[in-house]
N, C-alpha and C positions, 0 to 999 in steps of 0.2 A: 505494501501500500504505499508506505512510503517514497516507492521508489517514484511513482508517477508526481508527488510534485517538486522531489528533489532531481528529476530529468531535466537538463536542456534541449530547450526549446533549440530548433536550426537558426543559423543565422540568416537573418532576411537580409534579403535586398532591394531598390527600390530604384531601376533606371541607372544600376552599377553602384547605389551607392550602398553603402553598410547601416543598417537600420542599429542605432542602440537600441540595449536589453534591458525592459522591465524593470522595473528596483522599485526599493519600498525608500522613499524618503522621508524628508523630518514633518511634513506636514500628514501624512499618510500615519505618519505611527502617533504626532498629536492627535488626532484626530480617536485613534482607537484604542488610547487611549481617555479619550473623554468620551468614548463610548459604550465601552466597557469597563473599564479602571474604574470609574467612576462613582458608573452605578453598583459595583459588587464591593464597595467601600458603604458605602453609604448603607446598604443592604445590608453589612456585618457590625455599621455601628448602628440601625435601628434592632436590630436581635440585642447585641449587646445590653440595651437601655431596655431592650423590654426584659431582660433577666436581671438586669438592677433592681428596676422596680419591684418585681414577680421577687425577684430573692432575699434581697437586699445586701448579696454578694456583686462586687464586680470585677466585672472580667473584661472589659473592657482596656484597650493601654494607654486611656487616660485617667487610669486606676494609680501607675508611674507615677505620675506628677504631681 
């Protein structure tokens, strides 16, 4: 399965010019963090807050500060 993702595509040319290969840009990485990282962080924070309010035991990262 991983070979499908790691396999390089053949070099594409247009009118004799070699096209650059697709790559991950900083903007794409930033949007991945925004759309994937922030919701997971928010969900984890809400779960920690719910546990703290119901049991009285702090399990979140803010317990260390």
